[in-house]
C-alpha positions as CSV (number, residue, x, y, z in Angstrom):
1,M,0.0,0.0,0.0
2,N,2.9,2.4,0.7
3,A,4.2,2.0,-2.9
4,I,0.7,2.7,-4.3
5,Y,0.2,5.9,-2.3
6,R,3.8,7.0,-3.0
7,G,3.0,6.6,-6.7
8,V,-0.2,8.6,-6.3
9,L,1.7,11.5,-4.6
10,S,4.5,11.7,-7.2
11,Q,3.9,12.2,-10.9
12,F,6.6,9.8,-12.1
13,T,7.5,6.6,-10.4
14,L,9.9,3.7,-10.9
15,Y,9.3,0.4,-9.2
16,A,12.6,-1.5,-9.1
17,H,11.7,-4.4,-6.9
18,S,12.9,-8.0,-7.4
19,V,11.1,-10.4,-9.7
20,G,7.7,-11.5,-8.4
21,A,7.3,-8.6,-5.9
22,G,4.1,-7.4,-7.4
23,K,5.2,-4.5,-9.6
24,S,2.4,-5.1,-12.1
25,C,-0.3,-5.1,-9.4
26,I,1.2,-1.9,-7.9
27,S,1.3,-0.1,-11.2
28,I,-2.2,-1.1,-12.2
29,A,-3.6,-0.1,-8.8
30,R,-1.7,3.2,-8.9
31,A,-3.1,4.1,-12.3
32,M,-6.6,3.3,-11.3
33,L,-6.4,5.2,-8.0
34,R,-5.0,8.3,-9.8
35,K,-7.9,8.1,-12.2
36,Q,-10.5,7.7,-9.5
37,L,-9.1,10.7,-7.6
38,G,-9.2,12.8,-10.8
39,L,-5.4,13.3,-10.9
40,T,-5.0,11.8,-14.4
41,N,-7.2,11.2,-17.4
42,K,-5.2,8.6,-19.1
43,S,-2.2,6.6,-17.8
44,I,0.5,5.1,-19.8
45,I,2.3,2.0,-18.5
46,V,5.2,0.7,-20.6
47,V,6.0,-3.0,-20.5
48,P,8.3,-5.3,-22.6
49,I,6.7,-6.7,-25.7
50,Y,6.8,-10.3,-24.3
51,F,4.8,-9.2,-21.2
52,I,2.0,-7.3,-22.9
53,F,-0.7,-10.0,-23.0
54,Q,0.0,-11.2,-19.4
55,F,-0.2,-7.5,-18.2
56,V,-3.5,-7.0,-20.0
57,S,-4.9,-10.1,-18.5
58,D,-3.7,-8.9,-15.0
59,V,-5.5,-5.6,-15.6
60,Y,-8.8,-7.4,-16.5
61,S,-8.5,-9.7,-13.5
62,F,-8.2,-6.8,-11.1
63,F,-10.6,-4.4,-12.8
64,P,-13.0,-6.3,-15.2
65,S,-14.9,-3.3,-16.5
66,V,-12.0,-1.1,-17.4
67,K,-11.1,-0.1,-20.9
68,V,-7.5,-0.8,-22.0
69,L,-5.8,0.4,-25.2
70,V,-2.8,-1.7,-26.1
71,A,-0.2,-0.5,-28.7
72,I,2.5,-2.9,-30.0
73,L,5.3,-1.3,-31.9
């Protein structure tokens, strides 16, 4: 919870925890909380190309009714 609130208070955040520490969950929750509080309209979360589909499935598992735009370059 501290990482989520720290991310809400600062505009830019880097989560550099070890593998499996929940960085995806923290970044998703941070983006949704900032949107609910009216601090941002749209959030951009950059992930590696091999991780895109897993990240989108994580977003839908946490927030089933949210709209997600995925861009693959």
